[in-house]
C-alpha positions in Angstrom: -16.3 -52.8 -14.4 -19.3 -52.0 -11.6 -21.2 -48.3 -11.7 -20.6 -46.1 -8.6 -24.0 -45.0 -7.2 -24.7 -41.4 -6.8 -24.7 -41.6 -3.0 -21.7 -43.3 -3.1 -20.0 -40.9 -5.3 -20.8 -37.8 -3.1 -19.3 -39.5 0.0 -16.0 -40.3 -1.5 -16.3 -36.4 -3.0 -17.1 -34.7 0.7 -14.6 -36.9 2.2 -11.7 -36.0 -0.5 -12.4 -32.6 0.2 -12.5 -32.6 4.0 -9.4 -34.1 4.1 -7.9 -31.5 1.4 -9.0 -28.6 4.1 -7.5 -30.6 7.1 -3.9 -31.0 4.8 -4.5 -27.3 4.3 -5.2 -26.5 8.1 -1.8 -28.5 8.6 -0.5 -26.4 6.4 -1.2 -23.3 8.1 -0.1 -24.5 11.6 3.2 -25.2 10.4 3.7 -22.8 8.0 2.1 -19.7 9.8 2.1 -16.2 8.3 5.7 -16.9 6.4 4.0 -17.7 3.2 2.4 -15.0 1.2 0.2 -15.2 -1.7 1.1 -13.3 -4.8 -1.1 -10.8 -5.7 -2.7 -11.6 -9.0 -5.4 -8.4 -8.9 -5.0 -4.9 -7.8 -8.4 -5.5 -5.2 -6.7 -9.4 -4.4 -3.2 -7.3 -3.5 -5.3 -4.7 -1.7 -6.7 -7.4 0.4 -3.7 -9.4 0.7 -1.7 -6.4 2.3 -4.6 -5.7 4.4 -4.6 -9.3 5.9 -1.1 -9.0 7.0 -1.3 -6.2 8.4 -4.4 -7.1 10.5 -3.0 -10.5 11.6 1.1 -9.6 11.8 3.0 -7.5 14.6 2.7 -4.0 14.2 5.4 -2.7 12.2 7.2 0.5 13.3 6.3 2.5 9.7 3.3 2.4 7.8 2.6 4.2 4.4 -0.5 5.2 3.4 -1.6 6.6 0.2 -3.4 6.6 -3.0 -2.0 4.2 -6.5 0.9 7.0 -6.2 2.1 5.5 -2.9 1.4 2.1 -4.3 4.2 2.3 -6.6 6.9 2.7 -4.0 7.2 -1.2 -3.2 7.8 -2.4 0.4 11.2 -4.0 -0.9 12.8 -0.6 -2.4 12.6 0.5 1.7 15.7 -0.6 3.6 14.3 0.3 6.8 12.9 -3.1 8.5 9.2 -3.0 10.1 7.7 -1.0 7.3 4.5 -1.6 5.6 2.9 0.3 2.5 -1.0 0.4 2.7 -1.8 2.3 0.1 -4.2 1.5 -2.2 -4.2 1.6 -6.1 -7.3 3.4 -7.0 -8.2 4.1 -3.5 -7.8 7.0 -0.6 -5.3 7.8 1.8 -7.9 8.1 3.7 -9.3 4.6 3.7 -5.5 3.4 5.0 -5.8 6.2 7.9 -9.1 4.5 9.0 -7.8 1.1 9.6 -5.1 2.2 11.1 -6.2 4.3 13.4 -8.8 1.6 13.9 -6.5 -1.0 15.1 -6.0 -1.6 19.2 -2.3 -0.9 19.0 -0.4 1.8 16.3 2.8 1.8 14.9 5.2 4.8 15.6 5.1 6.5 12.5 2.4 6.9 10.2 3.2 8.3 6.6 0.0 10.0 5.2 0.3 10.5 1.1 -1.4 14.2 0.3 -1.2 14.0 -3.5 -4.9 12.5 -3.6 -7.5 13.6 -1.2 -10.7 13.8 -3.9 -11.4 10.6 -3.1 -14.2 8.7 -0.6 -12.7 6.8 2.1 -13.8 3.0 0.9 -16.3 2.0 4.1 -16.6 -1.7 3.5 -12.6 -2.1 3.9 -12.7 0.3 7.0 -15.7 -2.0 8.5 -13.7 -5.0 7.3 -10.7 -4.2 8.5 -11.6 -2.6 12.2 -10.8 -4.2 15.3 -13.8 -6.8 15.7 -13.8 -8.0 11.8 -10.2 -7.7 11.1 -8.5 -10.3 8.9 -9.9 -13.2 6.2 -12.6 -15.4 7.4 -11.1 -18.6 8.8 -12.7 -21.1 6.5 -10.7 -20.1 4.0 -7.3 -19.7 5.6 -6.3 -23.0 4.9 -7.0 -23.0 1.2 -5.1 -20.2 0.9 -2.4 -20.9 2.7 -1.7 -24.1 0.5 -2.0 -21.9 -2.8 1.1 -19.9 -1.0 3.2 -22.9 -0.2 2.8 -24.0 -3.6 3.9 -20.6 -5.5 6.5 -20.0 -2.8 7.5 -23.2 -4.2 7.5 -22.3 -7.8 8.7 -18.9 -7.0 11.0 -18.7 -4.3 11.1 -15.2 -3.0 14.8 -13.0 -3.4 16.8 -12.7 -0.5 17.3 -9.3 0.7 21.1 -9.3 -0.8 19.5 -10.5 -4.0 16.8 -7.5 -4.2 19.5 -5.1 -2.8 21.6 -5.9 -5.8 18.6 -5.5 -8.4 17.7 -2.2 -7.1 21.8 -0.8 -7.5 21.9 -2.6 -11.8 18.4 -0.3 -12.1 19.8 3.1 -10.5 23.3 2.6 -12.4 20.9 2.7 -15.4 20.0 6.2 -17.2 16.4 8.0 -17.0 14.0 6.1 -19.0 13.9 8.0 -22.4 10.2 6.8 -22.9 7.9 9.1 -24.8 4.8 9.9 -22.2 4.0 13.0 -23.9 0.4 10.9 -25.2 -0.6 10.0 -21.6 0.6 13.2 -19.7 -1.7 15.5 -21.8 -4.4 13.4 -21.4 -3.8 13.3 -17.4 -3.4 17.1 -17.7 -7.2 16.9 -19.4 -8.6 15.1 -16.4 -6.4 17.0 -13.9 -8.2 20.2 -15.2 -11.4 18.8 -15.8 -13.4 19.4 -12.9 -12.9 21.5 -9.4 -13.3 18.8 -6.4 -12.2 21.1 -3.6 -15.3 20.2 -1.6 -14.5 16.6 -1.4 -10.9 17.4 -0.8 -11.9 19.9 1.8 -14.0 17.1 3.7 -11.3 14.6 3.4 -8.5 16.9 5.1 -10.6 17.7 7.9 -11.1 14.0 8.2 -7.4 13.4 8.2 -6.7 16.2 10.7 -9.1 14.3 12.8 -7.5 10.9 12.4 -4.0 12.6 12.9 -5.1 14.0 16.6 -7.1 10.4 17.6 -3.4 8.5 16.6 -1.5 11.1 18.4 -3.4 11.3 21.6 -2.2 7.4 21.6 1.3 8.0 21.2 1.9 7.5 17.6 3.5 10.2 15.2 1.7 11.4 12.2 3.3 13.1 8.4 2.2 14.1 5.4 4.5 13.8 2.5 4.1 15.1 -1.4 4.9 12.9 -4.2 6.3 14.4 -7.3 4.1 14.7 -10.9 5.5 15.6 -14.0 6.1 19.1 -14.7 2.8 20.1 -16.8 0.7 18.1 -13.9 2.1 19.9 -10.9 0.7 23.2 -12.4 -2.4 21.7 -13.2 -5.7 22.5 -11.4 -6.1 19.4 -9.5 -2.6 19.5 -8.1 -2.3 23.2 -7.2 -5.9 23.3 -5.0 -5.0 19.8 -3.6 -1.9 21.7 -2.2 -3.4 24.7 -1.0 -6.1 23.4 0.9 -3.5 20.7 2.6 -1.0 22.9 3.4 -3.9 25.7 4.5 -4.6 23.1 7.0 -1.2 21.6 7.7 1.1 24.7 7.6 4.1 23.8 9.7 6.8 22.2 8.7 7.3 19.7 11.2 4.0 18.3 9.8 5.9 17.0 6.5 8.1 14.5 5.8 11.2 16.1 4.5 12.1 14.2 1.4 15.6 14.8 -0.9 16.2 13.9 -4.0 17.0 14.6 -7.6 14.2 16.3 -10.0 15.6 15.2 -13.0 16.1 11.9 -12.4 12.6 11.0 -11.9 10.8 10.0 -14.9 7.0 8.8 -15.1 5.3 6.5 -17.7 2.3 8.4 -17.9 3.1 11.7 -16.0 1.4 10.9 -12.8 3.2 7.8 -11.6 7.0 7.0 -11.1 8.1 4.7 -13.0 10.1 2.1 -11.4 13.7 3.7 -11.3 11.9 6.9 -10.2 10.2 4.9 -7.7 13.5 3.4 -6.1 14.9 6.9 -5.9 11.9 8.6 -4.0 11.7 5.0 -1.9 15.2 5.2 -0.7 15.0 9.4 -0.1 12.3 9.1 2.4 14.5 5.8 3.8 17.3 8.0 4.7 15.0 10.4 6.6 13.2 7.7 8.9 16.4 6.9 11.1 16.2 10.5 12.6 12.1 10.3 12.7 12.3 7.1 14.4 15.3 8.0 16.9 13.4 10.6 17.9 10.2 9.5 19.3 
């Protein structure tokens, strides 16, 4: 058998790669934005969510927040045209900056007020500003091909299937998982340092961004998510509440959320478990029609 020369081999590899990219480009044109790539890491999930926001039509409602709001999955909400831009391990200010930098705004922006002690991610804000939004064009065909394969392997649940699964989850009793070890560790961290100066700077920036987006016809409301009882009285939680409510004392600046606190559980004292996240998401859901109707 005749051995293939090195130049011939490289030429065949280049041709194969070109054909693959061409096929992926056709898939991009054919399937468009209907394909979603599953998140493999928190950072990947963040980029996919922000890419969707930058490329797709602007939704009616956007949530921005930290890992607390990240737990409120979009499928928990019945309200259509809602996007959750909360960043696990990030700051609500990052999402709010990105929203404010878009040429078009949602009707309603909901801003988590629990974790305002982290600086916004300047790299993400710059990447998803007006001029540089979404991923590079070169990677879109490859990402679309991967999305097509993953969607073939894992067909997304229908709305009825999701609603049925959530209903079954809510019929279960609250979890009896013993989280004391994790809650005590979290309480130590919440009492470990005074983050007043950073929180004040972020709250001032939130005020500026709210003024900016409301001047363009959007509406912004803040909301608090519940911690487990010991953490509600921690230095961090109390200081944050005092700073934010001092800056935004008017009740009509806050999203009303009505839920039964005894039904809620926290896996680590900080983050709602899945059942509790559904309860809180549906509580937010019930408040949205009146807010959109009054917009």
